[in-house]
Every structure is written in C-alpha cells, then in structure tokens.
All heavy atoms as a GROMACS GRO file, in nm:
protein
  556
    1ALA      N    1   5.862   7.578   5.920
    1ALA     CA    2   5.923   7.681   6.004
    1ALA      C    3   6.012   7.615   6.109
    1ALA      O    4   5.989   7.502   6.149
    1ALA     CB    5   5.814   7.764   6.070
    2THR      N    6   6.113   7.691   6.150
    2THR     CA    7   6.205   7.641   6.252
    2THR      C    8   6.254   7.756   6.339
    2THR      O    9   6.246   7.872   6.299
    2THR     CB   10   6.324   7.567   6.189
    2THR    OG1   11   6.396   7.498   6.290
    2THR    CG2   12   6.416   7.659   6.114
    3SER      N   13   6.301   7.722   6.457
    3SER     CA   14   6.356   7.822   6.549
    3SER      C   15   6.503   7.795   6.574
    3SER      O   16   6.544   7.680   6.584
    3SER     CB   17   6.281   7.818   6.682
    3SER     OG   18   6.150   7.861   6.666
    4LEU      N   19   6.578   7.902   6.585
    4LEU     CA   20   6.719   7.893   6.622
    4LEU      C   21   6.734   7.972   6.751
    4LEU      O   22   6.705   8.092   6.754
    4LEU     CB   23   6.806   7.954   6.511
    4LEU     CG   24   6.956   7.944   6.528
    4LEU    CD1   25   7.023   7.946   6.393
    4LEU    CD2   26   7.012   8.053   6.616
    5ILE      N   27   6.772   7.906   6.858
    5ILE     CA   28   6.789   7.972   6.987
    5ILE      C   29   6.936   8.003   7.007
    5ILE      O   30   7.021   7.913   7.001
    5ILE     CB   31   6.735   7.886   7.102
    5ILE    CG1   32   6.584   7.863   7.082
    5ILE    CG2   33   6.762   7.952   7.237
    5ILE    CD1   34   6.522   7.768   7.180
    6VAL      N   35   6.969   8.129   7.030
    6VAL     CA   36   7.106   8.172   7.053
    6VAL      C   37   7.139   8.140   7.199
    6VAL      O   38   7.078   8.196   7.290
    6VAL     CB   39   7.124   8.322   7.025
    6VAL    CG1   40   7.270   8.362   7.044
    6VAL    CG2   41   7.077   8.357   6.885
    7PRO      N   42   7.236   8.050   7.223
    7PRO     CA   43   7.263   8.006   7.360
    7PRO      C   44   7.345   8.107   7.440
    7PRO      O   45   7.416   8.191   7.383
    7PRO     CB   46   7.345   7.878   7.339
    7PRO     CG   47   7.419   7.903   7.211
    7PRO     CD   48   7.323   7.984   7.126
    8THR      N   49   7.339   8.094   7.571
    8THR     CA   50   7.423   8.176   7.659
    8THR      C   51   7.567   8.126   7.650
    8THR      O   52   7.592   8.012   7.609
    8THR     CB   53   7.378   8.167   7.805
    8THR    OG1   54   7.394   8.031   7.849
    8THR    CG2   55   7.234   8.212   7.823
    9ASP      N   56   7.659   8.210   7.693
    9ASP     CA   57   7.799   8.168   7.697
    9ASP      C   58   7.819   8.051   7.792
    9ASP      O   59   7.908   7.968   7.773
    9ASP     CB   60   7.889   8.284   7.739
    9ASP     CG   61   7.916   8.381   7.625
    9ASP    OD1   62   7.874   8.354   7.511
    9ASP    OD2   63   7.980   8.485   7.650
   10ALA      N   64   7.734   8.042   7.895
   10ALA     CA   65   7.744   7.931   7.991
   10ALA      C   66   7.710   7.798   7.925
   10ALA      O   67   7.762   7.693   7.962
   10ALA     CB   68   7.651   7.956   8.110
   11THR      N   69   7.624   7.802   7.822
   11THR     CA   70   7.585   7.680   7.750
   11THR      C   71   7.689   7.644   7.644
   11THR      O   72   7.732   7.529   7.636
   11THR     CB   73   7.448   7.699   7.684
   11THR    OG1   74   7.352   7.732   7.785
   11THR    CG2   75   7.404   7.574   7.611
   12TYR      N   76   7.725   7.743   7.562
   12TYR     CA   77   7.828   7.722   7.459
   12TYR      C   78   7.895   7.856   7.433
   12TYR      O   79   7.829   7.949   7.387
   12TYR     CB   80   7.771   7.666   7.330
   12TYR     CG   81   7.880   7.625   7.235
   12TYR    CD1   82   7.933   7.497   7.240
   12TYR    CD2   83   7.936   7.715   7.146
   12TYR    CE1   84   8.037   7.460   7.156
   12TYR    CE2   85   8.040   7.680   7.063
   12TYR     CZ   86   8.089   7.552   7.068
   12TYR     OH   87   8.192   7.515   6.987
   13ASN      N   88   8.022   7.864   7.458
   13ASN     CA   89   8.095   7.991   7.448
   13ASN      C   90   8.161   8.006   7.311
   13ASN      O   91   8.277   7.972   7.293
   13ASN     CB   92   8.197   8.002   7.560
   13ASN     CG   93   8.252   8.142   7.574
   13ASN    OD1   94   8.212   8.234   7.503
   13ASN    ND2   95   8.345   8.159   7.666
   14PHE      N   96   8.086   8.060   7.216
   14PHE     CA   97   8.143   8.091   7.085
   14PHE      C   98   8.244   8.204   7.101
   14PHE      O   99   8.222   8.296   7.182
   14PHE     CB  100   8.034   8.139   6.988
   14PHE     CG  101   7.940   8.033   6.941
   14PHE    CD1  102   7.816   8.017   7.004
   14PHE    CD2  103   7.971   7.950   6.835
   14PHE    CE1  104   7.727   7.920   6.961
   14PHE    CE2  105   7.882   7.854   6.792
   14PHE     CZ  106   7.761   7.837   6.855
   15PRO      N  107   8.353   8.203   7.027
   15PRO     CA  108   8.448   8.314   7.034
   15PRO      C  109   8.385   8.444   6.982
   15PRO      O  110   8.302   8.440   6.891
   15PRO     CB  111   8.562   8.271   6.942
   15PRO     CG  112   8.545   8.124   6.920
   15PRO     CD  113   8.400   8.096   6.939
   16VAL      N  114   8.425   8.558   7.040
   16VAL     CA  115   8.381   8.687   6.990
   16VAL      C  116   8.422   8.697   6.843
   16VAL      O  117   8.532   8.658   6.806
   16VAL     CB  118   8.443   8.802   7.072
   16VAL    CG1  119   8.415   8.937   7.008
   16VAL    CG2  120   8.390   8.798   7.214
   17GLY      N  121   8.332   8.746   6.759
   17GLY     CA  122   8.358   8.756   6.615
   17GLY      C  123   8.301   8.639   6.536
   17GLY      O  124   8.300   8.642   6.413
   18THR      N  125   8.253   8.536   6.605
   18THR     CA  126   8.192   8.422   6.536
   18THR      C  127   8.078   8.473   6.449
   18THR      O  128   7.998   8.556   6.490
   18THR     CB  129   8.137   8.319   6.637
   18THR    OG1  130   8.246   8.263   6.708
   18THR    CG2  131   8.060   8.208   6.567
   19GLN      N  132   8.071   8.421   6.326
   19GLN     CA  133   7.962   8.456   6.235
   19GLN      C  134   7.893   8.328   6.194
   19GLN      O  135   7.957   8.235   6.146
   19GLN     CB  136   8.014   8.529   6.112
   19GLN     CG  137   7.904   8.570   6.018
   19GLN     CD  138   7.954   8.658   5.903
   19GLN    OE1  139   8.070   8.699   5.901
   19GLN    NE2  140   7.868   8.684   5.809
   20ILE      N  141   7.762   8.325   6.212
   20ILE     CA  142   7.681   8.210   6.174
   20ILE      C  143   7.586   8.255   6.064
   20ILE      O  144   7.508   8.348   6.084
   20ILE     CB  145   7.603   8.155   6.296
   20ILE    CG1  146   7.702   8.109   6.404
   20ILE    CG2  147   7.510   8.041   6.253
   20ILE    CD1  148   7.639   8.078   6.536
   21VAL      N  149   7.595   8.191   5.948
   21VAL     CA  150   7.509   8.225   5.836
   21VAL      C  151   7.383   8.140   5.842
   21VAL      O  152   7.390   8.018   5.860
   21VAL     CB  153   7.583   8.204   5.702
   21VAL    CG1  154   7.491   8.231   5.584
   21VAL    CG2  155   7.706   8.293   5.696
   22ILE      N  156   7.269   8.205   5.826
   22ILE     CA  157   7.139   8.139   5.830
   22ILE      C  158   7.077   8.151   5.691
   22ILE      O  159   7.070   8.260   5.635
   22ILE     CB  160   7.048   8.208   5.934
   22ILE    CG1  161   7.113   8.200   6.072
   22ILE    CG2  162   6.909   8.145   5.935
   22ILE    CD1  163   7.061   8.302   6.170
   23LEU      N  164   7.032   8.038   5.638
   23LEU     CA  165   6.972   8.036   5.504
   23LEU      C  166   6.839   7.964   5.511
   23LEU      O  167   6.831   7.850   5.558
   23LEU     CB  168   7.066   7.962   5.406
   23LEU     CG  169   7.011   7.930   5.268
   23LEU    CD1  170   6.975   8.057   5.192
   23LEU    CD2  171   7.113   7.847   5.191
   24GLN      N  172   6.734   8.030   5.466
   24GLN     CA  173   6.603   7.968   5.458
   24GLN      C  174   6.592   7.902   5.321
   24GLN      O  175   6.569   7.967   5.221
   24GLN     CB  176   6.491   8.071   5.476
   24GLN     CG  177   6.353   8.007   5.465
   24GLN     CD  178   6.241   8.108   5.468
   24GLN    OE1  179   6.248   8.210   5.534
   24GLN    NE2  180   6.135   8.080   5.393
   25LEU      N  181   6.608   7.770   5.316
   25LEU     CA  182   6.603   7.698   5.188
   25LEU      C  183   6.461   7.670   5.142
   25LEU      O  184   6.430   7.679   5.025
   25LEU     CB  185   6.680   7.567   5.198
   25LEU     CG  186   6.831   7.577   5.189
   25LEU    CD1  187   6.894   7.439   5.210
   25LEU    CD2  188   6.873   7.634   5.056
   26GLY      N  189   6.374   7.635   5.235
   26GLY     CA  190   6.237   7.599   5.200
   26GLY      C  191   6.140   7.712   5.225
   26GLY      O  192   6.177   7.828   5.237
   27LEU      N  193   6.014   7.674   5.237
   27LEU     CA  194   5.908   7.774   5.259
   27LEU      C  195   5.897   7.816   5.404
   27LEU      O  196   5.846   7.924   5.434
   27LEU     CB  197   5.774   7.719   5.210
   27LEU     CG  198   5.768   7.686   5.060
   27LEU    CD1  199   5.633   7.625   5.025
   27LEU    CD2  200   5.794   7.810   4.977
   28GLY      N  201   5.942   7.732   5.497
   28GLY     CA  202   5.932   7.763   5.640
   28GLY      C  203   6.033   7.867   5.684
   28GLY      O  204   6.153   7.852   5.660
   29GLN      N  205   5.986   7.971   5.748
   29GLN     CA  206   6.074   8.078   5.795
   29GLN      C  207   6.156   8.033   5.915
   29GLN      O  208   6.115   7.945   5.991
   29GLN     CB  209   5.991   8.200   5.833
   29GLN     CG  210   5.926   8.267   5.713
   29GLN     CD  211   5.834   8.378   5.755
   29GLN    OE1  212   5.732   8.353   5.818
   29GLN    NE2  213   5.871   8.501   5.721
   30VAL      N  214   6.273   8.096   5.932
   30VAL     CA  215   6.360   8.070   6.047
   30VAL      C  216   6.345   8.187   6.144
   30VAL      O  217   6.365   8.302   6.107
   30VAL     CB  218   6.508   8.057   6.004
   30VAL    CG1  219   6.597   8.034   6.125
   30VAL    CG2  220   6.524   7.946   5.901
   31THR      N  221   6.309   8.156   6.268
   31THR     CA  222   6.296   8.257   6.373
   31THR      C  223   6.416   8.245   6.466
   31THR      O  224   6.443   8.137   6.518
   31THR     CB  225   6.166   8.238   6.453
   31THR    OG1  226   6.055   8.247   6.364
   31THR    CG2  227   6.153   8.342   6.563
   32VAL      N  228   6.488   8.355   6.485
   32VAL     CA  229   6.604   8.357   6.573
   32VAL      C  230   6.561   8.418   6.706
   32VAL      O  231   6.507   8.529   6.711
   32VAL     CB  232   6.720   8.438   6.511
   32VAL    CG1  233   6.841   8.439   6.604
   32VAL    CG2  234   6.757   8.381   6.374
   33THR      N  235   6.584   8.343   6.815
   33THR     CA  236   6.541   8.384   6.948
   33THR      C  237   6.658   8.375   7.044
   33THR      O  238   6.726   8.272   7.048
   33THR     CB  239   6.428   8.291   6.998
   33THR    OG1  240   6.324   8.288   6.900
   33THR    CG2  241   6.373   8.337   7.130
   34PRO      N  242   6.683   8.480   7.123
   34PRO     CA  243   6.790   8.472   7.223
   34PRO      C  244   6.745   8.394   7.346
   34PRO      O  245   6.630   8.406   7.388
   34PRO     CB  246   6.816   8.618   7.259
   34PRO     CG  247   6.685   8.686   7.236
   34PRO     CD  248   6.621   8.612   7.120
   35ASP      N  249   6.833   8.312   7.401
   35ASP     CA  250   6.806   8.244   7.527
   35ASP      C  251   6.801   8.350   7.638
   35ASP      O  252   6.848   8.463   7.618
   35ASP     CB  253   6.915   8.141   7.556
   35ASP     CG  254   6.871   8.032   7.652
   35ASP    OD1  255   6.762   8.044   7.710
   35ASP    OD2  256   6.947   7.934   7.668
   36THR      N  257   6.747   8.316   7.752
   36THR     CA  258   6.743   8.408   7.866
   36THR      C  259   6.884   8.454   7.901
   36THR      O  260   6.974   8.370   7.913
   36THR     CB  261   6.678   8.338   7.988
   36THR    OG1  262   6.548   8.294   7.951
   36THR    CG2  263   6.670   8.432   8.107
   37GLY      N  264   6.904   8.584   7.910
   37GLY     CA  265   7.035   8.640   7.942
   37GLY      C  266   7.118   8.676   7.822
   37GLY      O  267   7.227   8.732   7.835
   38VAL      N  268   7.068   8.647   7.703
   38VAL     CA  269   7.139   8.680   7.579
   38VAL      C  270   7.073   8.804   7.518
   38VAL      O  271   6.950   8.813   7.511
   38VAL     CB  272   7.135   8.562   7.478
   38VAL    CG1  273   7.198   8.602   7.346
   38VAL    CG2  274   7.205   8.441   7.537
   39PHE      N  275   7.155   8.897   7.473
   39PHE     CA  276   7.104   9.018   7.406
   39PHE      C  277   7.122   9.001   7.256
   39PHE      O  278   7.232   8.972   7.209
   39PHE     CB  279   7.180   9.142   7.456
   39PHE     CG  280   7.154   9.170   7.601
   39PHE    CD1  281   7.238   9.118   7.698
   39PHE    CD2  282   7.046   9.247   7.639
   39PHE    CE1  283   7.215   9.142   7.832
   39PHE    CE2  284   7.021   9.272   7.773
   39PHE     CZ  285   7.106   9.220   7.870
   40LEU      N  286   7.013   9.021   7.182
   40LEU     CA  287   7.014   9.008   7.036
   40LEU      C  288   6.971   9.141   6.977
   40LEU      O  289   6.860   9.188   7.002
   40LEU     CB  290   6.918   8.896   6.993
   40LEU     CG  291   6.910   8.868   6.843
   40LEU    CD1  292   7.046   8.820   6.790
   40LEU    CD2  293   6.803   8.765   6.815
   41TYR      N  294   7.059   9.201   6.899
   41TYR     CA  295   7.032   9.331   6.838
   41TYR      C  296   7.007   9.311   6.689
   41TYR      O  297   7.080   9.238   6.623
   41TYR     CB  298   7.151   9.425   6.858
   41TYR     CG  299   7.196   9.435   7.001
   41TYR    CD1  300   7.313   9.373   7.044
   41TYR    CD2  301   7.120   9.504   7.095
   41TYR    CE1  302   7.354   9.382   7.176
   41TYR    CE2  303   7.161   9.513   7.228
   41TYR     CZ  304   7.278   9.452   7.267
   41TYR     OH  305   7.317   9.460   7.398
   42SER      N  306   6.902   9.377   6.638
   42SER     CA  307   6.875   9.374   6.494
   42SER      C  308   6.798   9.499   6.456
   42SER      O  309   6.728   9.558   6.539
   42SER     CB  310   6.794   9.250   6.456
   42SER     OG  311   6.664   9.257   6.511
   43GLU      N  312   6.812   9.539   6.332
   43GLU     CA  313   6.744   9.658   6.283
   43GLU      C  314   6.593   9.641   6.296
   43GLU      O  315   6.536   9.544   6.244
   43GLU     CB  316   6.780   9.683   6.138
   43GLU     CG  317   6.709   9.803   6.079
   43GLU     CD  318   6.718   9.811   5.928
   43GLU    OE1  319   6.769   9.717   5.866
   43GLU    OE2  320   6.672   9.911   5.874
   44GLY      N  321   6.530   9.731   6.368
   44GLY     CA  322   6.384   9.730   6.379
   44GLY      C  323   6.326   9.607   6.446
   44GLY      O  324   6.208   9.577   6.428
   45GLY      N  325   6.408   9.532   6.522
   45GLY     CA  326   6.358   9.413   6.589
   45GLY      C  327   6.328   9.298   6.495
   45GLY      O  328   6.251   9.207   6.527
   46ARG      N  329   6.390   9.298   6.378
   46ARG     CA  330   6.367   9.191   6.279
   46ARG      C  331   6.443   9.065   6.319
   46ARG      O  332   6.564   9.069   6.334
   46ARG     CB  333   6.409   9.240   6.141
   46ARG     CG  334   6.323   9.354   6.092
   46ARG     CD  335   6.369   9.402   5.954
   46ARG     NE  336   6.274   9.498   5.903
   46ARG     CZ  337   6.301   9.628   5.889
   46ARG    NH1  338   6.419   9.674   5.921
   46ARG    NH2  339   6.209   9.709   5.842
   47THR      N  340   6.371   8.954   6.331
   47THR     CA  341   6.433   8.829   6.377
   47THR      C  342   6.386   8.707   6.299
   47THR      O  343   6.417   8.595   6.336
   47THR     CB  344   6.404   8.806   6.526
   47THR    OG1  345   6.262   8.802   6.545
   47THR    CG2  346   6.465   8.913   6.614
   48VAL      N  347   6.313   8.726   6.189
   48VAL     CA  348   6.258   8.615   6.112
   48VAL      C  349   6.299   8.630   5.966
   48VAL      O  350   6.288   8.740   5.909
   48VAL     CB  351   6.103   8.612   6.123
   48VAL    CG1  352   6.044   8.497   6.044
   48VAL    CG2  353   6.059   8.605   6.269
   49THR      N  354   6.347   8.521   5.904
   49THR     CA  355   6.384   8.528   5.763
   49THR      C  356   6.261   8.564   5.680
   49THR      O  357   6.149   8.526   5.711
   49THR     CB  358   6.444   8.396   5.712
   49THR    OG1  359   6.357   8.288   5.744
   49THR    CG2  360   6.582   8.372   5.772
   50LYS      N  361   6.284   8.640   5.574
   50LYS     CA  362   6.174   8.699   5.496
   50LYS      C  363   6.102   8.599   5.408
   50LYS      O  364   5.980   8.598   5.402
   50LYS     CB  365   6.228   8.814   5.412
   50LYS     CG  366   6.122   8.892   5.339
   50LYS     CD  367   6.182   9.013   5.270
   50LYS     CE  368   6.074   9.092   5.199
   50LYS     NZ  369   6.130   9.210   5.134
   51ALA      N  370   6.176   8.517   5.335
   51ALA     CA  371   6.115   8.427   5.238
   51ALA      C  372   6.216   8.321   5.196
   51ALA      O  373   6.331   8.322   5.240
   51ALA     CB  374   6.069   8.506   5.116
   52ARG      N  375   6.174   8.232   5.110
   52ARG     CA  376   6.262   8.127   5.060
   52ARG      C  377   6.390   8.189   5.002
   52ARG      O  378   6.384   8.287   4.930
   52ARG     CB  379   6.190   8.046   4.953
   52ARG     CG  380   6.262   7.921   4.915
   52ARG     CD  381   6.178   7.837   4.823
   52ARG     NE  382   6.238   7.705   4.810
   52ARG     CZ  383   6.192   7.611   4.734
   52ARG    NH1  384   6.083   7.631   4.663
   52ARG    NH2  385   6.252   7.496   4.728
   53TYR      N  386   6.503   8.130   5.037
   53TYR     CA  387   6.638   8.172   4.997
   53TYR      C  388   6.686   8.299   5.067
   53TYR      O  389   6.788   8.355   5.028
   53TYR     CB  390   6.653   8.184   4.846
   53TYR     CG  391   6.615   8.057   4.774
   53TYR    CD1  392   6.509   8.054   4.683
   53TYR    CD2  393   6.681   7.938   4.800
   53TYR    CE1  394   6.471   7.936   4.620
   53TYR    CE2  395   6.644   7.820   4.737
   53TYR     CZ  396   6.539   7.820   4.647
   53TYR     OH  397   6.502   7.704   4.585
   54ALA      N  398   6.616   8.346   5.168
   54ALA     CA  399   6.663   8.460   5.246
   54ALA      C  400   6.788   8.419   5.324
   54ALA      O  401   6.797   8.307   5.374
   54ALA     CB  402   6.554   8.507   5.343
   55VAL      N  403   6.883   8.512   5.334
   55VAL     CA  404   7.008   8.488   5.405
   55VAL      C  405   7.021   8.590   5.518
   55VAL      O  406   6.991   8.708   5.500
   55VAL     CB  407   7.130   8.500   5.311
   55VAL    CG1  408   7.260   8.482   5.387
   55VAL    CG2  409   7.119   8.398   5.199
   56ALA      N  410   7.065   8.543   5.632
   56ALA     CA  411   7.089   8.630   5.747
   56ALA      C  412   7.221   8.590   5.812
   56ALA      O  413   7.272   8.480   5.789
   56ALA     CB  414   6.976   8.620   5.848
   57SER      N  415   7.275   8.679   5.892
   57SER     CA  416   7.402   8.654   5.958
   57SER      C  417   7.391   8.692   6.105
   57SER      O  418   7.343   8.798   6.140
   57SER     CB  419   7.512   8.737   5.892
   57SER     OG  420   7.636   8.709   5.951
   58LEU      N  421   7.436   8.601   6.189
   58LEU     CA  422   7.438   8.620   6.334
   58LEU      C  423   7.584   8.637   6.374
   58LEU      O  424   7.667   8.549   6.348
   58LEU     CB  425   7.376   8.497   6.399
   58LEU     CG  426   7.347   8.495   6.547
   58LEU    CD1  427   7.249   8.607   6.584
   58LEU    CD2  428   7.289   8.361   6.586
   59ILE      N  429   7.619   8.752   6.434
   59ILE     CA  430   7.758   8.782   6.466
   59ILE      C  431   7.771   8.810   6.615
   59ILE      O  432   7.699   8.894   6.670
   59ILE     CB  433   7.808   8.904   6.386
   59ILE    CG1  434   7.789   8.881   6.235
   59ILE    CG2  435   7.954   8.935   6.418
   59ILE    CD1  436   7.802   9.005   6.152
   60LYS      N  437   7.866   8.742   6.680
   60LYS     CA  438   7.888   8.762   6.823
   60LYS      C  439   7.972   8.887   6.847
   60LYS      O  440   8.085   8.897   6.799
   60LYS     CB  441   7.956   8.641   6.887
   60LYS     CG  442   7.965   8.656   7.038
   60LYS     CD  443   8.008   8.529   7.106
   60LYS     CE  444   8.010   8.549   7.257
   60LYS     NZ  445   8.052   8.428   7.325
   61LEU      N  446   7.916   8.982   6.924
   61LEU     CA  447   7.985   9.107   6.953
   61LEU      C  448   8.070   9.098   7.078
   61LEU      O  449   8.181   9.150   7.083
   61LEU     CB  450   7.882   9.219   6.972
   61LEU     CG  451   7.791   9.249   6.854
   61LEU    CD1  452   7.687   9.352   6.892
   61LEU    CD2  453   7.875   9.296   6.736
   62SER      N  454   8.015   9.035   7.182
   62SER     CA  455   8.085   9.018   7.310
   62SER      C  456   8.010   8.913   7.390
   62SER      O  457   7.917   8.851   7.338
   62SER     CB  458   8.093   9.152   7.386
   62SER     OG  459   7.964   9.198   7.418
   63SER      N  460   8.045   8.897   7.514
   63SER     CA  461   7.982   8.796   7.597
   63SER      C  462   7.830   8.811   7.597
   63SER      O  463   7.778   8.916   7.637
   63SER     CB  464   8.037   8.806   7.739
   63SER     OG  465   7.975   8.711   7.822
   64ASP      N  466   7.760   8.708   7.551
   64ASP     CA  467   7.613   8.704   7.547
   64ASP      C  468   7.550   8.820   7.470
   64ASP      O  469   7.436   8.858   7.496
   64ASP     CB  470   7.555   8.697   7.689
   64ASP     CG  471   7.581   8.562   7.754
   64ASP    OD1  472   7.576   8.460   7.684
   64ASP    OD2  473   7.605   8.560   7.876
   65GLN      N  474   7.622   8.876   7.372
   65GLN     CA  475   7.568   8.984   7.289
   65GLN      C  476   7.594   8.953   7.142
   65GLN      O  477   7.707   8.930   7.102
   65GLN     CB  478   7.630   9.118   7.326
   65GLN     CG  479   7.593   9.162   7.466
   65GLN     CD  480   7.631   9.305   7.494
   65GLN    OE1  481   7.625   9.389   7.405
   65GLN    NE2  482   7.670   9.334   7.617
   66TRP      N  483   7.485   8.953   7.066
   66TRP     CA  484   7.491   8.919   6.925
   66TRP      C  485   7.416   9.023   6.842
   66TRP      O  486   7.325   9.088   6.890
   66TRP     CB  487   7.423   8.783   6.902
   66TRP     CG  488   7.493   8.668   6.964
   66TRP    CD1  489   7.490   8.631   7.096
   66TRP    CD2  490   7.573   8.570   6.898
   66TRP    NE1  491   7.564   8.517   7.115
   66TRP    CE2  492   7.616   8.477   6.994
   66TRP    CE3  493   7.612   8.551   6.767
   66TRP    CZ2  494   7.696   8.369   6.962
   66TRP    CZ3  495   7.692   8.443   6.734
   66TRP    CH2  496   7.734   8.353   6.832
   67VAL      N  497   7.456   9.037   6.716
   67VAL     CA  498   7.382   9.119   6.621
   67VAL      C  499   7.331   9.027   6.510
   67VAL      O  500   7.402   8.934   6.469
   67VAL     CB  501   7.466   9.236   6.566
   67VAL    CG1  502   7.581   9.188   6.479
   67VAL    CG2  503   7.379   9.333   6.487
   68LEU      N  504   7.209   9.052   6.466
   68LEU     CA  505   7.147   8.973   6.358
   68LEU      C  506   7.116   9.070   6.245
   68LEU      O  507   7.051   9.173   6.264
   68LEU     CB  508   7.019   8.907   6.409
   68LEU     CG  509   6.939   8.824   6.309
   68LEU    CD1  510   7.019   8.704   6.260
   68LEU    CD2  511   6.807   8.780   6.371
   69THR      N  512   7.161   9.037   6.125
   69THR     CA  513   7.140   9.123   6.009
   69THR      C  514   7.110   9.037   5.888
   69THR      O  515   7.144   8.918   5.884
   69THR     CB  516   7.265   9.211   5.986
   69THR    OG1  517   7.236   9.305   5.882
   69THR    CG2  518   7.387   9.131   5.952
   70GLY      N  519   7.045   9.096   5.790
   70GLY     CA  520   7.018   9.023   5.667
   70GLY      C  521   6.877   9.048   5.616
   70GLY      O  522   6.814   9.148   5.648
   71ASN      N  523   6.828   8.952   5.537
   71ASN     CA  524   6.697   8.961   5.474
   71ASN      C  525   6.591   8.911   5.574
   71ASN      O  526   6.550   8.795   5.571
   71ASN     CB  527   6.698   8.877   5.346
   71ASN     CG  528   6.584   8.910   5.253
   71ASN    OD1  529   6.499   8.992   5.286
   71ASN    ND2  530   6.582   8.845   5.140
   72LEU      N  531   6.549   9.003   5.663
   72LEU     CA  532   6.466   8.965   5.778
   72LEU      C  533   6.339   9.051   5.786
   72LEU      O  534   6.334   9.160   5.729
   72LEU     CB  535   6.545   8.984   5.908
   72LEU     CG  536   6.675   8.906   5.920
   72LEU    CD1  537   6.763   8.965   6.027
   72LEU    CD2  538   6.644   8.760   5.948
   73VAL      N  539   6.241   9.000   5.859
   73VAL     CA  540   6.119   9.072   5.890
   73VAL      C  541   6.093   9.061   6.040
   73VAL      O  542   6.153   8.981   6.109
   73VAL     CB  543   5.997   9.017   5.812
   73VAL    CG1  544   6.014   9.037   5.663
   73VAL    CG2  545   5.972   8.871   5.844
   74VAL      N  546   6.000   9.145   6.088
   74VAL     CA  547   5.960   9.138   6.228
   74VAL      C  548   5.872   9.014   6.246
   74VAL      O  549   5.783   8.988   6.167
   74VAL     CB  550   5.883   9.265   6.270
   74VAL    CG1  551   5.830   9.251   6.412
   74VAL    CG2  552   5.973   9.387   6.257
   75GLY      N  553   5.900   8.938   6.353
   75GLY     CA  554   5.828   8.813   6.378
   75GLY      C  555   5.699   8.826   6.448
   75GLY      O  556   5.655   8.911   6.509
   0.00000   0.00000   0.00000
C-alpha cells in the first residue's frame, strides 16, 4: 500500500487542468489524501484504488481544489 498526498499550491503549484493518472499495479492499494488546506472532491468520498490494475485520475479544478475519479472505494 502507498499514500499520495495532494500538495497545497504553496508547496507545488500545478496549473489548473493538470491531470495526474494513478495506477495500482500491485496488490497494495493507493490512498489519495489532501494536504491541510487542499479540498479533494470525489464521488461518495472514495479515495482508495479498488484493486490491482485500478486506474484513477486526479484533476486540478482551481487553487487548492482537486477532483478524484476512477475505480475507487471508500478508505
């Protein structure tokens, strides 16, 4: 298992519209967590990849606001 922390704009300012693809290759799930001050939106609060070969996408909407979508489960 591994964690991906979405940084604040103060730490690293990705351009609006940036898309980051997340792929769970092995058995360990990927948990996506927003840093303090970052808003992460996802359907039903799902932030963990579902299973091996699950794909998710993290898309920057605006300053410190991201949407997470894909093959995810609640963590």
